[in-house]
GUVEX-202007 format. One line per 2 residues: number of its first residue (from 0); for each residue x, z, y of N, C-alpha, C. Coordinates in nm, 2 decimals. Layout:
NUM	X,Z,Y,X,Z,Y,X,Z,Y ~ ...
//
This chain:
0	-1.00,2.31,-0.66,-0.97,2.33,-0.80,-1.06,2.22,-0.88 ~ -1.18,2.21,-0.85,-1.27,2.11,-0.91,-1.22,1.97,-0.90
2	-1.17,1.94,-0.78,-1.11,1.81,-0.75,-0.99,1.78,-0.85 ~ -0.91,1.88,-0.87,-0.80,1.86,-0.96,-0.84,1.83,-1.10
4	-0.95,1.89,-1.15,-1.00,1.87,-1.28,-1.06,1.73,-1.29 ~ -1.13,1.68,-1.18,-1.18,1.55,-1.18,-1.07,1.44,-1.19
6	-0.97,1.46,-1.11,-0.85,1.37,-1.11,-0.79,1.37,-1.25 ~ -0.77,1.49,-1.31,-0.71,1.50,-1.44,-0.79,1.42,-1.55
8	-0.92,1.44,-1.54,-1.01,1.38,-1.64,-1.00,1.22,-1.62 ~ -1.00,1.18,-1.49,-0.99,1.04,-1.46,-0.86,0.98,-1.52
10	-0.75,1.05,-1.50,-0.62,1.01,-1.56,-0.62,1.00,-1.71 ~ -0.68,1.10,-1.77,-0.69,1.09,-1.92,-0.77,0.98,-1.97
12	-0.88,0.95,-1.90,-0.97,0.84,-1.93,-0.90,0.71,-1.92 ~ -0.83,0.69,-1.80,-0.76,0.56,-1.78,-0.66,0.54,-1.88
14	-0.58,0.64,-1.91,-0.47,0.63,-2.01,-0.53,0.59,-2.15 ~ -0.64,0.66,-2.18,-0.70,0.64,-2.32,-0.76,0.49,-2.33
16	-0.82,0.44,-2.22,-0.88,0.31,-2.23,-0.81,0.20,-2.17 ~ -0.68,0.22,-2.13,-0.60,0.11,-2.09,-0.58,0.01,-2.20
18	-0.58,-0.11,-2.17,-0.58,-0.22,-2.27,-0.49,-0.33,-2.23 ~ -0.45,-0.41,-2.33,-0.38,-0.54,-2.31,-0.48,-0.65,-2.28
20	-0.46,-0.72,-2.18,-0.55,-0.83,-2.15,-0.48,-0.97,-2.16 ~ -0.54,-1.06,-2.22,-0.48,-1.19,-2.24,-0.55,-1.29,-2.14
22	-0.48,-1.40,-2.10,-0.54,-1.49,-2.00,-0.66,-1.56,-2.05 ~ -0.76,-1.57,-1.96,-0.89,-1.64,-2.00,-0.86,-1.79,-2.02
24	-0.78,-1.85,-1.93,-0.74,-1.98,-1.95,-0.60,-2.01,-1.88 ~ -0.54,-2.12,-1.91,-0.41,-2.15,-1.85,-0.41,-2.29,-1.80
26	-0.37,-2.31,-1.68,-0.35,-2.45,-1.62,-0.21,-2.49,-1.63 ~ -0.19,-2.62,-1.66,-0.05,-2.67,-1.67,-0.01,-2.75,-1.55
28	0.11,-2.72,-1.49,0.17,-2.79,-1.39,0.27,-2.89,-1.44 ~ 0.30,-2.99,-1.37,0.40,-3.09,-1.41,0.54,-3.03,-1.40
30	0.56,-2.92,-1.32,0.69,-2.87,-1.29,0.69,-2.72,-1.29 ~ 0.80,-2.66,-1.25,0.80,-2.51,-1.23,0.72,-2.48,-1.10
32	0.64,-2.38,-1.11,0.55,-2.34,-1.00,0.63,-2.24,-0.91 ~ 0.63,-2.28,-0.78,0.70,-2.20,-0.68,0.60,-2.12,-0.60
34	0.48,-2.17,-0.58,0.38,-2.10,-0.50,0.24,-2.16,-0.53 ~ 0.14,-2.09,-0.50,0.00,-2.15,-0.51,-0.09,-2.08,-0.41
36	-0.20,-2.14,-0.38,-0.30,-2.08,-0.29,-0.44,-2.12,-0.35 ~ -0.53,-2.02,-0.34,-0.67,-2.05,-0.39,-0.76,-2.07,-0.27
38	-0.83,-2.18,-0.27,-0.92,-2.22,-0.16,-1.05,-2.26,-0.22 ~ -1.15,-2.16,-0.21,-1.28,-2.18,-0.27,-1.27,-2.20,-0.42
40	-1.31,-2.32,-0.47,-1.30,-2.34,-0.61,-1.19,-2.43,-0.65 ~ -1.09,-2.44,-0.57,-0.97,-2.52,-0.60,-0.84,-2.44,-0.59
42	-0.74,-2.48,-0.67,-0.61,-2.41,-0.67,-0.51,-2.52,-0.63 ~ -0.43,-2.49,-0.53,-0.33,-2.58,-0.48,-0.19,-2.52,-0.52
44	-0.12,-2.60,-0.61,0.00,-2.55,-0.67,0.12,-2.63,-0.62 ~ 0.22,-2.55,-0.57,0.34,-2.61,-0.52,0.44,-2.61,-0.63
46	0.50,-2.72,-0.67,0.60,-2.73,-0.78,0.73,-2.78,-0.74 ~ 0.82,-2.79,-0.83,0.96,-2.84,-0.80,0.97,-2.99,-0.83
48	0.86,-3.06,-0.85,0.86,-3.20,-0.88,0.81,-3.28,-0.76 ~ 0.82,-3.22,-0.64,0.78,-3.30,-0.52,0.64,-3.31,-0.49
50	0.55,-3.23,-0.55,0.41,-3.25,-0.52,0.33,-3.11,-0.52 ~ 0.21,-3.12,-0.46,0.12,-3.01,-0.47,0.00,-3.06,-0.55
52	-0.02,-3.00,-0.66,-0.13,-3.03,-0.76,-0.25,-2.96,-0.72 ~ -0.37,-3.03,-0.72,-0.49,-2.97,-0.68,-0.58,-2.96,-0.81
54	-0.62,-2.84,-0.85,-0.70,-2.82,-0.97,-0.84,-2.77,-0.93 ~ -0.93,-2.83,-1.00,-1.07,-2.78,-0.99,-1.09,-2.66,-1.09
56	-1.12,-2.55,-1.03,-1.13,-2.43,-1.12,-1.25,-2.42,-1.21 ~ -1.36,-2.49,-1.17,-1.47,-2.49,-1.25,-1.45,-2.58,-1.37
58	-1.39,-2.70,-1.35,-1.36,-2.79,-1.46,-1.23,-2.76,-1.53 ~ -1.15,-2.68,-1.46,-1.02,-2.64,-1.52,-0.93,-2.76,-1.54
60	-0.92,-2.85,-1.45,-0.84,-2.97,-1.46,-0.79,-3.02,-1.33 ~ -0.68,-3.10,-1.34,-0.62,-3.16,-1.22,-0.71,-3.27,-1.16
62	-0.74,-3.26,-1.03,-0.83,-3.36,-0.97,-0.76,-3.44,-0.86 ~ -0.65,-3.39,-0.81,-0.58,-3.47,-0.70,-0.44,-3.41,-0.69
64	-0.36,-3.48,-0.60,-0.22,-3.45,-0.58,-0.17,-3.50,-0.45 ~ -0.09,-3.42,-0.38,-0.02,-3.46,-0.26,0.13,-3.48,-0.30
66	0.18,-3.60,-0.27,0.31,-3.64,-0.32,0.41,-3.64,-0.20 ~ 0.54,-3.61,-0.22,0.65,-3.64,-0.13,0.74,-3.74,-0.20
68	0.80,-3.83,-0.12,0.89,-3.93,-0.17,1.02,-3.86,-0.22 ~ 1.08,-3.91,-0.33,1.20,-3.85,-0.38,1.31,-3.86,-0.27
70	1.40,-3.76,-0.28,1.51,-3.76,-0.18,1.64,-3.83,-0.24 ~ 1.71,-3.90,-0.15,1.83,-3.97,-0.19,1.95,-3.88,-0.15
72	2.03,-3.85,-0.25,2.15,-3.77,-0.23,2.27,-3.85,-0.18 ~ 2.37,-3.78,-0.14,2.49,-3.85,-0.09,2.56,-3.94,-0.19
74	2.53,-3.91,-0.31,2.59,-4.00,-0.42,2.50,-4.11,-0.46 ~ 2.38,-4.12,-0.39,2.29,-4.24,-0.41,2.19,-4.21,-0.52
76	2.19,-4.09,-0.58,2.09,-4.05,-0.67,1.96,-4.01,-0.60 ~ 1.85,-4.01,-0.68,1.72,-3.96,-0.63,1.68,-3.84,-0.70
78	1.63,-3.74,-0.62,1.59,-3.61,-0.68,1.45,-3.58,-0.61 ~ 1.38,-3.49,-0.68,1.25,-3.44,-0.62,1.28,-3.33,-0.52
80	1.20,-3.33,-0.42,1.20,-3.21,-0.33,1.13,-3.10,-0.40 ~ 1.17,-2.98,-0.37,1.10,-2.86,-0.42,1.00,-2.81,-0.31
82	0.87,-2.80,-0.35,0.78,-2.74,-0.26,0.78,-2.59,-0.28 ~ 0.82,-2.51,-0.18,0.85,-2.37,-0.20,0.75,-2.28,-0.13
84	0.65,-2.33,-0.06,0.55,-2.25,0.01,0.43,-2.34,0.03 ~ 0.31,-2.29,0.01,0.19,-2.37,0.04,0.08,-2.27,0.09
86	0.00,-2.32,0.18,-0.11,-2.25,0.23,-0.23,-2.34,0.27 ~ -0.35,-2.29,0.28,-0.47,-2.37,0.32,-0.55,-2.30,0.43
88	-0.61,-2.38,0.51,-0.70,-2.33,0.61,-0.79,-2.45,0.66 ~ -0.92,-2.43,0.65,-1.02,-2.52,0.70,-0.99,-2.67,0.66
90	-0.96,-2.69,0.54,-0.94,-2.83,0.49,-0.80,-2.88,0.51 ~ -0.71,-2.80,0.56,-0.57,-2.85,0.58,-0.48,-2.77,0.49
92	-0.37,-2.85,0.44,-0.27,-2.79,0.36,-0.14,-2.79,0.43 ~ -0.08,-2.67,0.44,0.05,-2.65,0.50,0.15,-2.62,0.40
94	0.26,-2.69,0.40,0.36,-2.66,0.30,0.51,-2.68,0.35 ~ 0.60,-2.62,0.28,0.74,-2.63,0.31,0.82,-2.69,0.19
96	0.91,-2.79,0.22,0.98,-2.86,0.11,1.13,-2.85,0.14 ~ 1.21,-2.85,0.04,1.36,-2.85,0.05,1.41,-2.99,0.07
98	1.54,-3.00,0.12,1.61,-3.13,0.14,1.74,-3.12,0.07 ~ 1.81,-3.23,0.06,1.95,-3.23,0.00,2.05,-3.16,0.08
100	2.03,-3.14,0.21,2.12,-3.07,0.30,2.10,-2.92,0.30 ~ 1.99,-2.87,0.24,1.97,-2.73,0.24,1.87,-2.69,0.34
102	1.83,-2.78,0.44,1.74,-2.74,0.54,1.60,-2.78,0.49 ~ 1.49,-2.75,0.57,1.36,-2.76,0.52,1.27,-2.84,0.61
104	1.18,-2.91,0.55,1.07,-2.98,0.62,0.94,-2.90,0.61 ~ 0.86,-2.91,0.71,0.73,-2.85,0.71,0.62,-2.96,0.73
106	0.52,-2.96,0.65,0.42,-3.06,0.65,0.28,-3.01,0.66 ~ 0.19,-3.09,0.71,0.05,-3.06,0.71,-0.03,-3.19,0.66
108	-0.11,-3.16,0.56,-0.20,-3.27,0.50,-0.34,-3.23,0.54 ~ -0.41,-3.32,0.61,-0.55,-3.29,0.66,-0.66,-3.34,0.56
110	-0.62,-3.38,0.44,-0.72,-3.43,0.35,-0.71,-3.58,0.34 ~ -0.65,-3.64,0.44,-0.63,-3.79,0.43,-0.49,-3.83,0.46
112	-0.43,-3.77,0.56,-0.29,-3.81,0.60,-0.20,-3.69,0.59 ~ -0.07,-3.73,0.56,0.04,-3.63,0.56,0.13,-3.65,0.68
114	0.15,-3.53,0.75,0.23,-3.54,0.87,0.35,-3.44,0.86 ~ 0.47,-3.48,0.90,0.58,-3.40,0.90,0.59,-3.33,1.04
116	0.56,-3.20,1.05,0.55,-3.14,1.18,0.67,-3.07,1.22 ~ 0.76,-3.03,1.12,0.89,-2.98,1.16,0.99,-3.05,1.07
118	1.08,-3.12,1.13,1.18,-3.20,1.05,1.30,-3.12,1.01 ~ 1.36,-3.15,0.90,1.48,-3.09,0.85,1.60,-3.12,0.95
120	1.58,-3.22,1.04,1.68,-3.25,1.14,1.70,-3.13,1.24 ~ 1.60,-3.04,1.24,1.61,-2.93,1.33,1.70,-2.82,1.26
122	1.74,-2.84,1.14,1.83,-2.76,1.07,1.78,-2.61,1.05 ~ 1.66,-2.60,1.02,1.60,-2.47,0.99,1.59,-2.44,0.84
124	1.62,-2.31,0.81,1.61,-2.27,0.67,1.48,-2.19,0.65 ~ 1.37,-2.26,0.66,1.24,-2.19,0.65,1.21,-2.16,0.50
126	1.16,-2.04,0.48,1.12,-2.00,0.34,0.97,-2.00,0.32 ~ 0.90,-1.96,0.42,0.75,-1.96,0.41,0.68,-2.00,0.54
128	0.56,-2.06,0.53,0.48,-2.10,0.64,0.34,-2.06,0.60 ~ 0.27,-1.99,0.69,0.14,-1.94,0.67,0.05,-1.96,0.79
130	-0.07,-2.02,0.76,-0.17,-2.04,0.87,-0.21,-1.91,0.94 ~ -0.22,-1.92,1.07,-0.29,-1.82,1.15,-0.43,-1.86,1.19
132	-0.44,-1.99,1.23,-0.56,-2.06,1.25,-0.54,-2.20,1.23 ~ -0.63,-2.29,1.27,-0.62,-2.43,1.24,-0.49,-2.50,1.29
134	-0.45,-2.45,1.41,-0.33,-2.52,1.47,-0.21,-2.43,1.49 ~ -0.21,-2.31,1.45,-0.10,-2.22,1.46,-0.06,-2.16,1.33
136	0.07,-2.14,1.31,0.11,-2.08,1.18,0.24,-2.00,1.20 ~ 0.26,-1.91,1.11,0.38,-1.83,1.11,0.49,-1.89,1.02
138	0.61,-1.88,1.07,0.73,-1.93,0.99,0.82,-1.81,0.97 ~ 0.88,-1.81,0.85,0.98,-1.71,0.81,1.10,-1.78,0.76
140	1.22,-1.75,0.81,1.34,-1.82,0.77,1.42,-1.73,0.68 ~ 1.52,-1.79,0.61,1.61,-1.72,0.53,1.68,-1.61,0.60
142	1.72,-1.64,0.73,1.79,-1.54,0.81,1.70,-1.43,0.87 ~ 1.57,-1.42,0.83,1.48,-1.32,0.87,1.44,-1.34,1.02
144	1.41,-1.46,1.05,1.34,-1.48,1.18,1.19,-1.51,1.16 ~ 1.11,-1.45,1.23,0.96,-1.48,1.23,0.93,-1.55,1.36
146	0.86,-1.66,1.34,0.82,-1.74,1.46,0.67,-1.78,1.45 ~ 0.61,-1.79,1.56,0.47,-1.84,1.57,0.48,-1.98,1.63
148	0.43,-2.07,1.56,0.44,-2.22,1.60,0.31,-2.28,1.61 ~ 0.30,-2.37,1.72,0.18,-2.45,1.74,0.20,-2.59,1.70
150	0.12,-2.64,1.61,0.14,-2.78,1.55,0.09,-2.89,1.64 ~ 0.00,-2.86,1.74,-0.05,-2.96,1.83,0.05,-2.99,1.94
152	0.11,-2.89,2.00,0.21,-2.91,2.11,0.35,-2.90,2.06 ~ 0.37,-2.88,1.93,0.51,-2.87,1.87,0.58,-2.76,1.95
154	0.52,-2.65,1.97,0.57,-2.54,2.06,0.59,-2.41,1.98 ~ 0.70,-2.35,2.00,0.72,-2.21,1.94,0.69,-2.11,2.04
156	0.59,-2.03,2.02,0.55,-1.92,2.11,0.66,-1.81,2.12 ~ 0.71,-1.77,2.01,0.82,-1.68,2.01,0.90,-1.69,1.88
158	1.02,-1.64,1.88,1.10,-1.64,1.76,1.18,-1.50,1.76 ~ 1.15,-1.42,1.66,1.21,-1.29,1.66,1.30,-1.27,1.54
160	1.42,-1.23,1.56,1.51,-1.19,1.45,1.49,-1.05,1.42 ~ 1.42,-1.02,1.31,1.37,-0.89,1.27,1.49,-0.79,1.25
162	1.58,-0.83,1.16,1.70,-0.75,1.13,1.81,-0.83,1.07 ~ 1.93,-0.78,1.06,2.04,-0.86,1.01,2.03,-0.90,0.86
164	1.95,-0.82,0.78,1.94,-0.85,0.64,1.86,-0.98,0.61 ~ 1.89,-1.04,0.49,1.82,-1.16,0.45,1.67,-1.14,0.42
166	1.59,-1.24,0.46,1.45,-1.23,0.44,1.41,-1.23,0.30 ~ 1.30,-1.16,0.26,1.25,-1.16,0.13,1.11,-1.22,0.12
168	1.01,-1.16,0.19,0.87,-1.20,0.17,0.79,-1.16,0.29 ~ 0.68,-1.23,0.32,0.58,-1.19,0.42,0.44,-1.19,0.35
170	0.35,-1.11,0.42,0.21,-1.12,0.37,0.13,-1.09,0.49 ~ 0.04,-1.18,0.53,-0.06,-1.16,0.64,-0.17,-1.07,0.60
172	-0.22,-0.99,0.70,-0.34,-0.91,0.67,-0.46,-1.01,0.66 ~ -0.57,-0.98,0.59,-0.68,-1.08,0.58,-0.73,-1.13,0.71
174	-0.73,-1.05,0.82,-0.78,-1.11,0.94,-0.67,-1.18,1.02 ~ -0.55,-1.19,0.96,-0.44,-1.27,1.02,-0.39,-1.22,1.15
176	-0.41,-1.10,1.18,-0.37,-1.04,1.31,-0.24,-0.96,1.30 ~ -0.21,-0.91,1.18,-0.08,-0.84,1.16,-0.01,-0.90,1.04
178	0.12,-0.87,1.03,0.20,-0.93,0.92,0.29,-0.82,0.87 ~ 0.30,-0.81,0.74,0.40,-0.73,0.67,0.52,-0.81,0.63
180	0.64,-0.77,0.66,0.76,-0.85,0.62,0.86,-0.75,0.56 ~ 0.94,-0.81,0.47,1.04,-0.73,0.40,1.17,-0.81,0.38
182	1.28,-0.73,0.35,1.41,-0.79,0.34,1.49,-0.73,0.23 ~ 1.61,-0.78,0.22,1.70,-0.72,0.11,1.75,-0.58,0.15
184	1.72,-0.53,0.27,1.76,-0.40,0.30,1.67,-0.29,0.24 ~ 1.55,-0.34,0.20,1.45,-0.24,0.14,1.35,-0.20,0.24
186	1.36,-0.24,0.37,1.27,-0.20,0.48,1.15,-0.29,0.48 ~ 1.04,-0.23,0.53,0.91,-0.30,0.54,0.87,-0.29,0.69
188	0.84,-0.40,0.76,0.80,-0.40,0.90,0.66,-0.45,0.91 ~ 0.58,-0.39,1.00,0.45,-0.44,1.03,0.46,-0.49,1.18
190	0.42,-0.62,1.20,0.43,-0.68,1.33,0.30,-0.74,1.38 ~ 0.28,-0.75,1.51,0.17,-0.82,1.57,0.19,-0.97,1.56
192	0.10,-1.04,1.51,0.11,-1.19,1.49,0.12,-1.26,1.63 ~ 0.03,-1.22,1.72,0.02,-1.30,1.85,0.14,-1.27,1.94
194	0.19,-1.15,1.94,0.30,-1.12,2.03,0.44,-1.12,1.96 ~ 0.44,-1.09,1.83,0.56,-1.08,1.76,0.62,-0.94,1.77
196	0.55,-0.85,1.84,0.61,-0.72,1.86,0.60,-0.63,1.73 ~ 0.70,-0.55,1.71,0.70,-0.46,1.59,0.61,-0.35,1.62
198	0.51,-0.33,1.53,0.41,-0.22,1.54,0.47,-0.09,1.48 ~ 0.53,-0.11,1.36,0.59,0.01,1.30,0.68,-0.03,1.18
200	0.77,0.05,1.15,0.86,0.04,1.03,0.82,0.14,0.93 ~ 0.79,0.10,0.81,0.74,0.19,0.71,0.85,0.27,0.65
202	0.82,0.39,0.61,0.92,0.48,0.55,0.96,0.42,0.41 ~ 1.08,0.38,0.41,1.13,0.29,0.29,1.12,0.37,0.16
204	1.06,0.30,0.06,1.05,0.35,-0.08,1.14,0.27,-0.17 ~ 1.20,0.16,-0.11,1.29,0.08,-0.19,1.43,0.10,-0.14
206	1.53,0.11,-0.22,1.67,0.13,-0.18,1.75,0.00,-0.20 ~ 1.69,-0.11,-0.24,1.76,-0.23,-0.26,1.67,-0.35,-0.22
208	1.71,-0.47,-0.25,1.64,-0.59,-0.21,1.49,-0.59,-0.25 ~ 1.40,-0.61,-0.16,1.26,-0.62,-0.19,1.24,-0.77,-0.22
210	1.17,-0.80,-0.33,1.14,-0.93,-0.37,1.00,-0.98,-0.32 ~ 0.91,-0.88,-0.32,0.77,-0.92,-0.30,0.69,-0.81,-0.22
212	0.60,-0.85,-0.13,0.52,-0.76,-0.06,0.37,-0.80,-0.06 ~ 0.28,-0.71,-0.06,0.14,-0.74,-0.05,0.08,-0.64,0.05
214	-0.03,-0.69,0.12,-0.08,-0.62,0.24,-0.23,-0.64,0.25 ~ -0.30,-0.53,0.23,-0.45,-0.54,0.25,-0.50,-0.40,0.29
216	-0.60,-0.40,0.38,-0.67,-0.28,0.42,-0.58,-0.16,0.45 ~ -0.48,-0.18,0.54,-0.38,-0.08,0.58,-0.30,-0.03,0.46
218	-0.30,-0.10,0.35,-0.22,-0.06,0.23,-0.11,-0.17,0.21 ~ 0.01,-0.13,0.18,0.12,-0.22,0.15,0.18,-0.18,0.02
220	0.21,-0.27,-0.06,0.29,-0.24,-0.18,0.41,-0.34,-0.19 ~ 0.52,-0.29,-0.24,0.64,-0.38,-0.25,0.70,-0.37,-0.39
222	0.78,-0.47,-0.43,0.85,-0.47,-0.56,0.99,-0.51,-0.53 ~ 1.09,-0.45,-0.60,1.22,-0.48,-0.57,1.32,-0.48,-0.68
224	1.45,-0.50,-0.64,1.56,-0.51,-0.74,1.59,-0.37,-0.79 ~ 1.55,-0.27,-0.72,1.57,-0.13,-0.76,1.48,-0.08,-0.87
226	1.39,-0.17,-0.92,1.29,-0.14,-1.02,1.19,-0.04,-0.97 ~ 1.16,-0.05,-0.84,1.06,0.04,-0.78,0.94,-0.05,-0.72
228	0.82,0.01,-0.73,0.70,-0.04,-0.66,0.67,0.06,-0.55 ~ 0.70,0.02,-0.43,0.67,0.11,-0.31,0.52,0.10,-0.27
230	0.46,0.21,-0.24,0.32,0.21,-0.20,0.30,0.29,-0.07 ~ 0.24,0.22,0.03,0.22,0.27,0.16,0.08,0.27,0.20
232	0.02,0.38,0.23,-0.12,0.38,0.28,-0.14,0.46,0.41 ~ -0.23,0.41,0.49,-0.25,0.48,0.62,-0.29,0.62,0.60
234	-0.23,0.71,0.67,-0.26,0.85,0.67,-0.23,0.92,0.54 ~ -0.15,0.85,0.45,-0.11,0.91,0.32,0.04,0.91,0.31
236	0.10,1.00,0.23,0.24,1.00,0.21,0.28,0.88,0.12 ~ 0.38,0.81,0.16,0.43,0.69,0.08,0.49,0.74,-0.05
238	0.48,0.66,-0.15,0.54,0.70,-0.28,0.59,0.57,-0.35 ~ 0.66,0.59,-0.46,0.69,0.47,-0.54,0.68,0.50,-0.69
240	0.65,0.39,-0.76,0.64,0.40,-0.91,0.77,0.33,-0.97 ~ 0.82,0.39,-1.07,0.94,0.34,-1.13,0.91,0.24,-1.24
242	0.97,0.13,-1.24,0.95,0.03,-1.35,1.08,0.03,-1.43 ~ 1.08,-0.04,-1.55,1.20,-0.05,-1.63,1.27,-0.18,-1.62
244	1.23,-0.26,-1.51,1.29,-0.39,-1.49,1.27,-0.43,-1.35 ~ 1.35,-0.53,-1.30,1.33,-0.58,-1.16,1.18,-0.61,-1.14
246	1.13,-0.58,-1.02,0.99,-0.61,-0.99,0.99,-0.73,-0.90 ~ 0.96,-0.84,-0.96,0.97,-0.97,-0.88,0.84,-1.01,-0.81
248	0.73,-0.95,-0.84,0.60,-0.98,-0.77,0.51,-0.87,-0.78 ~ 0.43,-0.86,-0.67,0.32,-0.75,-0.66,0.20,-0.82,-0.59
250	0.09,-0.75,-0.61,-0.03,-0.79,-0.54,-0.13,-0.68,-0.53 ~ -0.23,-0.69,-0.45,-0.34,-0.59,-0.43,-0.47,-0.65,-0.45
252	-0.57,-0.57,-0.51,-0.70,-0.62,-0.51,-0.76,-0.62,-0.37 ~ -0.86,-0.70,-0.34,-0.91,-0.71,-0.21,-0.96,-0.58,-0.15
254	-1.01,-0.49,-0.24,-1.05,-0.35,-0.19,-0.93,-0.25,-0.18 ~ -0.81,-0.30,-0.22,-0.69,-0.22,-0.21,-0.69,-0.09,-0.30
256	-0.78,-0.09,-0.40,-0.79,0.03,-0.49,-0.69,0.02,-0.60 ~ -0.65,-0.11,-0.64,-0.56,-0.13,-0.75,-0.45,-0.22,-0.70
258	-0.33,-0.19,-0.76,-0.21,-0.28,-0.74,-0.17,-0.34,-0.87 ~ -0.09,-0.44,-0.87,-0.04,-0.50,-0.99,0.11,-0.54,-0.96
260	0.19,-0.54,-1.06,0.33,-0.58,-1.05,0.39,-0.63,-1.18 ~ 0.49,-0.72,-1.16,0.55,-0.77,-1.28,0.63,-0.66,-1.34
262	0.63,-0.65,-1.48,0.68,-0.53,-1.54,0.75,-0.57,-1.68 ~ 0.87,-0.53,-1.69,0.94,-0.53,-1.82,1.00,-0.67,-1.85
264	1.08,-0.67,-1.95,1.15,-0.80,-2.00,1.06,-0.89,-2.07 ~ 0.94,-0.84,-2.10,0.84,-0.93,-2.17,0.75,-1.00,-2.07
266	0.78,-0.98,-1.94,0.71,-1.06,-1.83,0.56,-1.02,-1.82 ~ 0.53,-0.90,-1.85,0.39,-0.85,-1.84,0.36,-0.82,-1.69
268	0.23,-0.81,-1.67,0.18,-0.76,-1.54,0.11,-0.63,-1.56 ~ 0.15,-0.53,-1.48,0.09,-0.40,-1.50,0.00,-0.36,-1.38
270	-0.12,-0.32,-1.41,-0.22,-0.27,-1.31,-0.20,-0.12,-1.30 ~ -0.22,-0.07,-1.17,-0.22,0.07,-1.15,-0.32,0.11,-1.04
272	-0.36,0.23,-1.05,-0.45,0.29,-0.95,-0.38,0.34,-0.83 ~ -0.41,0.28,-0.71,-0.34,0.32,-0.59,-0.35,0.47,-0.56
274	-0.47,0.53,-0.58,-0.49,0.67,-0.54,-0.43,0.76,-0.64 ~ -0.45,0.74,-0.77,-0.40,0.83,-0.87,-0.26,0.80,-0.92
276	-0.21,0.68,-0.89,-0.07,0.64,-0.93,-0.06,0.60,-1.08 ~ -0.18,0.61,-1.15,-0.18,0.59,-1.29,-0.18,0.44,-1.33
278	-0.10,0.41,-1.43,-0.10,0.27,-1.49,-0.22,0.25,-1.57 ~ -0.28,0.14,-1.56,-0.41,0.11,-1.64,-0.38,-0.01,-1.73
280	-0.46,-0.12,-1.72,-0.44,-0.23,-1.81,-0.32,-0.31,-1.79 ~ -0.27,-0.38,-1.89,-0.15,-0.46,-1.89,-0.20,-0.61,-1.92
282	-0.15,-0.70,-1.84,-0.18,-0.84,-1.86,-0.06,-0.91,-1.93 ~ -0.08,-0.96,-2.05,0.02,-1.02,-2.13,0.00,-1.17,-2.16
284	0.11,-1.24,-2.15,0.10,-1.39,-2.18,0.21,-1.47,-2.11 ~ 0.27,-1.42,-2.01,0.38,-1.50,-1.94,0.50,-1.51,-2.03
286	0.56,-1.62,-2.03,0.68,-1.64,-2.11,0.81,-1.65,-2.02 ~ 0.78,-1.64,-1.88,0.89,-1.64,-1.79,0.85,-1.54,-1.68
288	0.95,-1.50,-1.59,0.93,-1.40,-1.49,0.81,-1.44,-1.39 ~ 0.71,-1.36,-1.38,0.60,-1.39,-1.28,0.65,-1.37,-1.14
290	0.63,-1.46,-1.05,0.68,-1.45,-0.92,0.57,-1.46,-0.81 ~ 0.45,-1.50,-0.85,0.33,-1.51,-0.76,0.21,-1.46,-0.83
292	0.14,-1.36,-0.76,0.01,-1.31,-0.81,-0.09,-1.30,-0.70 ~ -0.20,-1.36,-0.72,-0.31,-1.36,-0.62,-0.44,-1.34,-0.67
294	-0.52,-1.24,-0.61,-0.65,-1.21,-0.66,-0.75,-1.30,-0.59 ~ -0.86,-1.34,-0.66,-0.97,-1.41,-0.61,-1.07,-1.30,-0.56
296	-1.09,-1.20,-0.64,-1.18,-1.09,-0.60,-1.12,-0.97,-0.68 ~ -1.20,-0.86,-0.68,-1.15,-0.74,-0.75,-1.13,-0.75,-0.90
298	-1.19,-0.85,-0.96,-1.19,-0.86,-1.10,-1.12,-0.99,-1.16 ~ -1.08,-1.08,-1.07,-1.02,-1.21,-1.11,-0.90,-1.24,-1.03
300	-0.80,-1.29,-1.10,-0.67,-1.33,-1.04,-0.60,-1.44,-1.11 ~ -0.50,-1.50,-1.04,-0.41,-1.60,-1.09,-0.27,-1.55,-1.08
302	-0.18,-1.60,-1.17,-0.04,-1.56,-1.16,0.04,-1.68,-1.21 ~ 0.16,-1.69,-1.16,0.26,-1.80,-1.20,0.40,-1.75,-1.19
304	0.49,-1.82,-1.25,0.63,-1.78,-1.23,0.73,-1.90,-1.26 ~ 0.84,-1.86,-1.32,0.94,-1.96,-1.35,0.91,-2.04,-1.47
306	0.79,-2.11,-1.47,0.74,-2.19,-1.58,0.64,-2.28,-1.53 ~ 0.58,-2.37,-1.61,0.48,-2.46,-1.56,0.34,-2.42,-1.59
308	0.32,-2.30,-1.62,0.18,-2.24,-1.64,0.13,-2.16,-1.53 ~ 0.00,-2.18,-1.50,-0.07,-2.09,-1.41,-0.18,-2.02,-1.48
310	-0.18,-1.89,-1.48,-0.26,-1.81,-1.57,-0.38,-1.75,-1.49 ~ -0.50,-1.76,-1.55,-0.62,-1.70,-1.49,-0.66,-1.58,-1.58
312	-0.68,-1.47,-1.51,-0.71,-1.34,-1.57,-0.85,-1.29,-1.53 ~ -0.92,-1.23,-1.62,-1.05,-1.17,-1.59,-1.03,-1.02,-1.63
314	-1.05,-0.93,-1.54,-1.04,-0.79,-1.56,-1.18,-0.74,-1.60 ~ -1.18,-0.64,-1.69,-1.31,-0.60,-1.74,-1.35,-0.46,-1.68
//
């Protein structure tokens, strides 16, 4: 009974003191931001203008850039490749770019040289590439195949077709040993990275296409077309929070105590308490749909979407 009163008081306190938070600063990209990754004091931003922009977070300014040559179309025109996925590991940048034929190139930049490690000539429709270690990385395709690839030997250890539905998103656990993946079916799968074997299928809280998944400390949250935020915790009953708009992006604090999701037609970001399910602070400032949210720590995060702004937020 006492525990119920404590939870009730906590809920009342959170509702009373929930506030609107504005961005502490905004970085400007040259194009629409498709993905970004934080590596120590630098932000690597993948855009639709054929480059990855590197920002110094202390100076809050652009300090370097990785370029791709423009693509020549069948009509003889030149267009920019879209960089749709970017990751970092021990000084290396891994990214995926589009081509005029619809297939994808995968690249690694080691700080000095750019190398095409998977050519679009292989006719793969790769959506995401994420480092496992310095030489191995996970690939996820539009057709929902997950593959473990070695960049030194150009060798695929395995390739698993998870299910017939189209792929939506993946998120590696912080130790990079397991991976959460989601699809347009609304299902969430947890797989072993080294073997590719399915560990478990989570009790689905989404009834339509999942757009985004986040995974930390045995906690998974999802956001989808059904306007739901699914929440899965180890040894706890899964639940969902209803939103009033499509949920295009979600994220978790490193301690997995709070989740955040894109909310409403005003493109806000809504924080909520994982344990109590209560909504807390709201982050306001986006002028377009937020599609990527990543925490630096439990109090700081970045977000971006269908615009050329990257927002830095400080939680109080």
